[in-house]
C-alpha positions as CSV (number, residue, x, y, z in Angstrom):
1,M,116.3,132.9,55.5
2,K,115.3,129.6,55.2
3,R,118.0,128.4,57.7
4,K,116.8,130.8,60.2
5,R,113.4,130.3,59.8
6,S,114.0,126.3,60.2
7,L,115.9,127.4,63.4
8,S,112.9,129.5,64.9
9,T,110.5,126.8,64.1
10,W,112.5,124.3,66.0
11,V,113.0,126.6,69.2
12,A,109.5,127.2,69.0
13,R,108.5,123.4,68.8
14,V,111.0,122.8,71.9
15,T,109.1,125.5,73.9
16,L,106.0,124.4,73.0
17,Y,106.8,120.6,73.9
18,T,108.7,121.6,77.0
19,V,105.6,123.8,78.4
20,L,103.1,120.8,77.6
21,L,105.5,118.3,79.5
22,L,105.7,120.8,82.4
23,G,102.0,121.1,82.4
24,A,101.5,117.2,82.2
25,V,103.8,116.8,85.0
26,G,102.0,119.3,87.3
27,M,98.7,117.8,86.6
28,I,99.8,114.4,87.3
29,V,102.1,114.8,90.5
30,P,98.8,115.2,92.7
31,F,97.6,112.0,91.5
32,V,100.7,110.4,91.8
33,W,100.9,111.7,95.5
34,M,97.5,110.3,96.3
35,L,98.6,106.6,95.2
36,I,102.0,106.8,97.1
37,T,100.0,108.0,100.1
38,S,97.6,105.2,99.9
39,F,100.6,102.8,100.7
40,Q,102.0,105.0,103.5
41,S,101.7,104.2,107.3
42,R,99.7,107.0,109.5
43,Q,103.0,108.0,110.6
44,E,104.4,108.4,107.1
45,S,101.6,110.2,105.8
46,L,101.7,112.9,108.5
47,S,105.2,113.3,108.3
48,S,106.5,116.9,107.8
49,T,108.7,115.5,105.3
50,P,107.3,114.3,102.2
51,I,107.8,110.4,101.8
52,W,107.7,108.9,98.4
53,S,109.0,105.5,99.1
54,P,106.6,104.0,101.6
55,Q,108.0,101.1,103.6
56,R,105.1,99.1,102.4
57,L,106.3,99.7,98.9
58,N,110.2,98.2,99.7
59,P,110.9,95.1,98.6
60,A,113.1,94.5,101.4
61,N,109.9,94.0,103.6
62,W,107.9,92.0,101.4
63,G,110.1,88.7,102.1
64,A,109.4,89.5,106.0
65,A,105.5,90.0,105.3
66,T,105.2,86.7,103.1
67,N,106.7,84.9,105.9
68,L,105.2,86.3,108.8
69,G,102.1,85.8,107.1
70,S,102.7,82.3,106.2
71,Q,103.6,81.5,110.2
72,G,100.1,82.9,110.8
73,G,98.1,81.0,107.9
74,S,98.1,82.5,104.4
75,S,101.2,83.9,102.8
76,L,99.2,86.7,100.7
77,W,96.9,87.7,103.2
78,G,98.4,86.9,106.6
79,G,95.9,86.5,109.3
80,L,96.5,84.1,112.7
81,E,94.6,80.7,112.4
82,A,93.5,78.4,115.5
83,H,96.8,77.1,117.2
84,K,99.1,79.1,114.9
85,T,102.2,81.2,116.3
86,V,103.6,84.3,114.6
87,K,107.3,85.1,115.6
88,L,108.6,88.6,115.4
89,E,112.7,88.7,115.9
90,L,113.8,92.2,117.3
91,Q,117.7,93.5,117.8
92,F,118.0,96.6,120.0
93,Q,121.2,98.3,120.9
94,N,122.7,99.6,124.4
95,A,120.1,96.8,126.2
96,P,121.2,95.2,129.2
97,A,121.8,91.6,128.9
98,D,119.3,90.3,131.1
99,W,116.5,92.8,129.8
100,K,113.4,92.3,127.6
101,P,111.2,94.8,126.0
102,L,107.4,95.2,127.3
103,A,105.2,93.6,124.7
104,E,101.3,93.9,124.3
105,I,98.4,93.4,122.4
106,P,97.0,97.2,121.6
107,D,93.5,96.2,121.7
108,S,93.7,93.7,124.7
109,G,92.7,96.7,127.3
110,Q,94.8,95.3,129.7
111,S,96.7,97.7,132.1
112,T,100.3,98.7,131.8
113,D,102.5,98.1,135.1
114,T,105.0,100.9,134.4
115,S,107.1,100.4,137.6
116,N,108.6,97.4,136.2
117,M,107.9,97.7,132.5
118,F,111.6,98.2,131.6
119,S,112.8,94.6,133.5
120,A,109.8,92.4,133.0
121,T,107.7,91.3,130.2
122,S,104.1,91.1,130.0
123,N,102.9,88.0,129.2
124,S,99.0,88.1,128.9
125,S,96.1,86.4,127.4
126,V,93.2,88.0,125.5
127,E,90.7,86.4,123.5
128,S,92.9,83.4,123.2
129,R,95.9,85.2,121.9
130,V,99.1,84.5,124.1
131,I,101.8,87.0,123.8
132,A,105.3,86.4,125.2
133,V,108.9,87.5,124.6
134,S,112.3,85.4,125.0
135,T,115.7,85.8,124.2
136,V,117.4,83.8,121.4
137,G,120.9,84.7,121.2
138,K,121.2,88.4,120.9
139,S,117.8,88.7,119.7
140,Q,114.5,89.3,121.3
141,V,111.7,87.1,119.9
142,V,107.8,88.1,120.3
143,T,105.7,85.4,119.9
144,I,101.9,85.7,119.6
145,T,99.9,82.1,119.9
146,N,96.4,82.0,119.0
147,S,95.2,78.9,121.7
148,G,91.7,79.1,120.7
149,S,89.9,78.2,117.6
150,S,88.8,81.7,116.3
151,Y,90.6,83.2,113.5
152,F,92.1,86.8,113.8
153,D,92.7,88.8,110.5
154,N,94.5,91.3,111.9
155,V,97.6,90.7,114.7
156,P,98.6,94.1,116.1
157,L,101.7,94.5,118.5
158,R,103.0,97.4,120.6
159,I,106.7,97.4,121.9
160,I,107.6,99.6,124.4
161,I,111.5,100.2,125.3
162,P,113.2,102.7,127.6
163,Q,114.6,105.9,125.9
164,N,118.2,105.0,126.3
165,I,117.5,101.6,124.0
166,E,117.1,101.9,120.7
167,L,115.7,99.4,117.6
168,F,118.6,97.9,115.8
169,S,116.6,95.6,113.4
170,S,113.5,94.0,113.3
171,S,111.9,91.1,111.1
172,L,109.0,93.7,109.6
173,F,109.8,97.5,109.8
174,P,107.2,99.0,112.7
175,D,104.3,101.1,111.1
176,S,104.9,103.8,113.9
177,R,107.5,105.1,116.3
178,S,106.7,107.5,119.2
179,R,108.4,108.6,122.3
180,T,106.4,109.4,125.4
181,D,107.0,109.4,129.2
182,A,106.9,105.6,129.3
183,G,109.6,105.3,126.7
184,T,109.6,104.7,123.0
185,V,106.7,102.8,121.9
186,L,106.7,101.0,118.3
187,E,103.5,99.7,116.7
188,W,103.0,97.1,114.0
189,N,99.3,97.3,113.0
190,N,99.8,93.6,111.6
191,I,102.8,91.4,112.2
192,S,101.3,88.6,110.2
193,P,100.0,90.6,107.2
194,G,101.1,88.3,104.3
195,L,102.4,90.1,101.2
196,L,98.9,91.4,99.9
197,G,97.5,92.0,103.2
198,Y,101.2,94.2,103.9
199,V,101.2,96.3,100.7
200,L,97.3,96.7,100.1
201,E,96.9,97.1,104.3
202,N,95.2,100.7,103.7
203,Y,93.0,99.5,101.2
204,R,91.9,96.6,103.4
205,S,91.5,98.4,106.3
206,A,89.4,101.1,104.5
207,L,87.0,98.5,103.3
208,K,86.7,97.3,107.1
209,T,86.6,100.7,108.5
210,Q,83.4,101.7,106.2
211,T,81.4,98.4,106.1
212,L,78.9,100.2,104.0
213,F,81.5,101.0,101.4
214,G,80.0,98.3,99.1
215,R,76.4,99.7,99.6
216,Y,78.1,103.4,98.8
217,F,79.4,102.1,95.6
218,L,76.1,100.6,94.6
219,N,74.2,103.5,95.2
220,S,76.8,105.8,93.4
221,L,76.8,103.6,90.2
222,I,72.7,103.4,90.2
223,T,72.5,107.1,90.5
224,A,75.2,107.7,88.0
225,L,74.0,105.4,85.5
226,S,70.4,106.4,86.0
227,Q,71.3,110.1,85.4
228,V,73.3,109.0,82.3
229,V,70.6,106.9,80.8
230,F,67.6,109.2,81.3
231,G,69.7,112.3,80.6
232,L,70.8,111.2,77.3
233,M,66.8,110.7,76.4
234,V,65.7,114.1,77.5
235,C,68.7,116.0,76.4
236,S,68.8,114.4,73.3
237,M,65.3,114.9,72.2
238,A,65.4,118.6,73.4
239,A,68.3,119.2,71.4
240,F,66.9,117.9,68.2
241,A,64.2,119.9,68.4
242,F,66.2,122.8,69.1
243,A,68.5,121.8,66.3
244,R,66.0,120.5,63.3
245,I,62.7,121.1,64.3
246,E,61.2,124.8,62.9
247,F,58.7,126.3,65.5
248,R,58.0,129.7,66.8
249,G,60.1,131.2,69.0
250,R,62.7,128.6,68.8
251,D,65.7,130.5,69.1
252,D,64.0,132.8,71.8
253,L,63.2,130.0,74.1
254,F,66.6,128.5,73.4
255,A,68.3,131.8,74.5
256,L,65.9,131.6,77.8
257,I,67.0,128.1,78.6
258,L,70.7,128.7,77.8
259,S,70.7,131.9,80.0
260,S,69.8,129.5,82.8
261,L,73.6,128.6,82.9
262,V,74.5,131.5,84.9
263,I,72.3,130.4,88.1
264,P,74.5,129.2,90.5
265,G,73.8,125.4,91.1
266,E,73.4,126.2,94.9
267,M,70.3,128.2,94.4
268,L,68.5,125.5,93.0
269,L,69.1,123.0,96.1
270,V,66.4,124.5,98.3
271,P,63.6,124.4,95.9
272,N,64.7,121.1,94.7
273,F,64.8,120.0,98.2
274,V,61.2,121.2,98.7
275,T,59.9,119.3,95.7
276,V,61.6,116.1,96.5
277,F,60.3,116.2,100.2
278,R,56.6,117.1,98.7
279,F,57.0,113.6,96.4
280,G,58.3,111.8,99.6
281,W,61.5,111.0,97.8
282,T,63.8,111.5,100.5
283,D,66.0,108.8,101.5
284,S,65.0,107.1,97.9
285,Y,66.8,106.7,94.2
286,P,64.2,109.2,92.6
287,G,65.2,111.9,95.0
288,L,68.9,111.3,94.1
289,I,68.4,111.2,90.3
290,V,65.5,112.9,89.0
291,P,66.4,116.5,90.0
292,W,69.3,116.2,87.8
293,I,68.4,114.2,84.8
294,S,67.7,117.5,82.8
295,S,70.8,119.5,82.0
296,V,71.0,122.7,80.0
297,F,74.7,121.8,79.1
298,G,73.9,118.6,77.7
299,I,71.2,119.9,75.5
300,F,73.6,122.8,74.2
301,L,76.0,120.2,73.4
302,L,73.9,117.9,71.6
303,R,72.4,120.5,69.9
304,Q,75.8,121.5,68.6
305,F,76.2,118.1,67.3
306,F,72.7,118.2,65.5
307,L,73.2,121.4,64.1
308,A,76.8,120.3,62.6
309,L,75.0,117.3,60.7
310,P,74.5,117.9,57.0
311,A,71.2,119.4,56.4
312,E,70.8,117.2,53.2
313,L,70.4,114.0,55.1
314,F,67.3,115.3,57.2
315,E,65.7,116.9,53.8
316,A,66.0,113.3,52.1
317,A,64.8,111.6,54.8
318,R,61.6,114.0,55.0
319,I,61.2,113.8,51.2
320,D,61.0,110.1,51.8
321,G,58.1,110.3,54.3
322,A,60.0,110.2,57.7
323,G,58.6,112.2,60.4
324,Y,60.9,114.0,63.1
325,G,60.7,110.9,65.4
326,T,62.3,108.7,62.6
327,Q,64.8,111.5,61.4
328,F,65.8,111.4,65.3
329,V,66.2,107.8,65.9
330,R,67.5,106.7,62.3
331,L,69.6,109.7,61.7
332,G,70.1,111.9,64.6
333,L,71.3,109.8,67.0
334,P,73.4,107.1,65.1
335,L,75.4,110.0,63.7
336,A,75.6,112.0,67.0
337,V,77.3,109.1,69.1
338,P,80.6,111.0,69.8
339,G,78.3,113.7,71.4
340,L,76.2,111.3,73.4
341,V,79.4,109.9,74.6
342,T,81.0,112.9,75.5
343,Y,77.8,114.2,77.7
344,G,77.2,110.7,79.1
345,I,81.0,111.0,80.4
346,F,80.4,114.6,81.7
347,A,77.1,113.5,83.5
348,F,78.5,110.5,84.8
349,L,81.4,112.4,86.5
350,G,78.8,115.2,87.8
351,S,76.9,112.6,89.7
352,W,79.6,110.3,90.7
353,N,81.4,113.2,92.2
354,S,78.5,115.0,93.7
355,L,78.5,115.4,97.5
356,L,76.0,118.2,98.6
357,W,72.7,117.0,97.2
358,P,73.2,113.6,98.1
359,L,74.4,114.7,101.8
360,I,71.3,116.9,102.3
361,I,68.5,114.3,100.5
362,T,69.8,111.3,102.4
363,N,69.4,110.5,106.4
364,K,70.1,107.0,106.2
365,P,73.5,105.8,106.0
366,E,72.6,102.8,103.7
367,M,71.1,105.3,101.1
368,R,74.2,107.8,100.9
369,T,76.8,107.6,98.0
370,L,80.5,107.3,97.8
371,Q,81.4,110.9,97.9
372,V,79.6,111.0,101.4
373,G,81.0,107.9,102.6
374,L,84.3,109.2,102.1
375,Q,83.7,111.7,104.9
376,A,83.4,108.8,107.7
377,F,87.4,108.9,107.0
378,I,87.5,112.1,108.8
379,G,86.9,111.8,112.2
380,E,87.5,114.0,115.4
381,A,90.5,111.6,116.4
382,G,92.1,113.0,113.4
383,V,92.3,111.9,109.4
384,N,94.3,108.5,108.5
385,Y,95.3,109.6,105.1
386,G,96.4,106.5,103.9
387,Q,93.0,105.0,104.4
388,L,91.2,108.3,102.9
389,M,93.6,108.1,99.6
390,A,93.0,104.2,99.3
391,A,89.4,104.7,99.3
392,S,89.5,107.9,97.2
393,I,91.4,105.7,94.7
394,M,88.8,102.9,94.8
395,V,86.5,105.6,94.1
396,I,88.2,107.3,91.4
397,A,89.0,103.8,89.4
398,P,85.8,103.3,87.7
399,I,86.0,107.0,86.1
400,M,89.5,106.1,84.8
401,L,88.5,102.9,83.5
402,G,85.3,104.5,81.8
403,F,87.6,107.0,80.2
404,L,90.1,105.0,79.1
405,I,87.4,102.7,77.4
406,A,85.7,106.1,75.7
407,Q,88.3,108.2,75.2
408,K,88.5,108.0,71.3
409,Q,84.6,109.0,71.1
410,F,85.5,111.9,73.8
411,I,88.2,113.1,72.2
412,A,86.0,113.1,68.9
413,G,82.9,114.4,70.7
414,V,84.6,117.6,72.1
415,A,86.4,118.4,68.9
416,R,83.5,118.0,66.8
417,S,81.2,119.8,69.5
418,G,83.5,123.1,69.2
419,L,84.1,123.3,72.9
420,K,87.2,125.1,74.0
């Protein structure tokens, strides 16, 4: 009988751990995919077949990226310094002996002569960048030289070849490959990336594309921290009053406040906007912060903590002459630290992830928050998912870091509050 019970217990544990493991995998897969997408090129991110190993994470390309970056200026971040030359070596299949591909700088704005594009090379100069193609043995070498004094942190390249010719190998794997009526188009976002510039290209491009990203980050940080600080002050005082101060109608008033949780937050947008507009707080930090300082959930959560504290402590303090303010500051707050941390995390997350209210209350770009700023990566020309996911990773990084720092207090707070 004992052996049979041990076997059933073992099976139950294995089943439980299997279910928990599958649940954990299901929860982490979306984040892993977002992280992988942040390293993909635009063509890889739009592929119908999921690509779990982007070319930028392929160590075989890191050496080429480092070498090309060092040719242009920096082995880490690449670029093209004055009087430097970058050489990209290509090999083609089924190419005639005297044939050279058409090479051009995508942002040059130059017209392409399709009549002789398969027999001649475009040797042009744009903004002191001179491009040329030469034959070295069995390879075609594309060189881009900076003949001026300017510095270019990005060196794009486009190669056009006939349909019957295929790329066999290249110093650096192309970022995109497409077929058009003109032929096969091979594109490199940067042929002088450097190691970090190659691996972190989407992160770098996201910061360059959205020049106000730093301002958005500052706005989100100020808004979130302010809501946490002032929210803890207001909610903790209200929670202590409902938990430890006896007054007529206390429970009825708390039930009335708690019932407001059933009101959808969207219903509060119009009255809050009207109030903020009349105060003249549009496009300002008070307009972003003040309407959301008080939280019914925060009052409820912290009230549960104060109720769980031993009543004898407060009675002893009252006998010693301590008032409610002293009890709150010297007894309530120090003993409710896990609850304060828990609510602080919830408040920070709510403010940091807020999209609708900052979108409504702000008109000036410099007053917008990160969540609104992410919309800039979604345009009429389509979505660059690599840059969008890179920006999203940078947005959630502070949240992850904060949780790792305060996870013990957070878990203790949830456990002691009785939340399920």
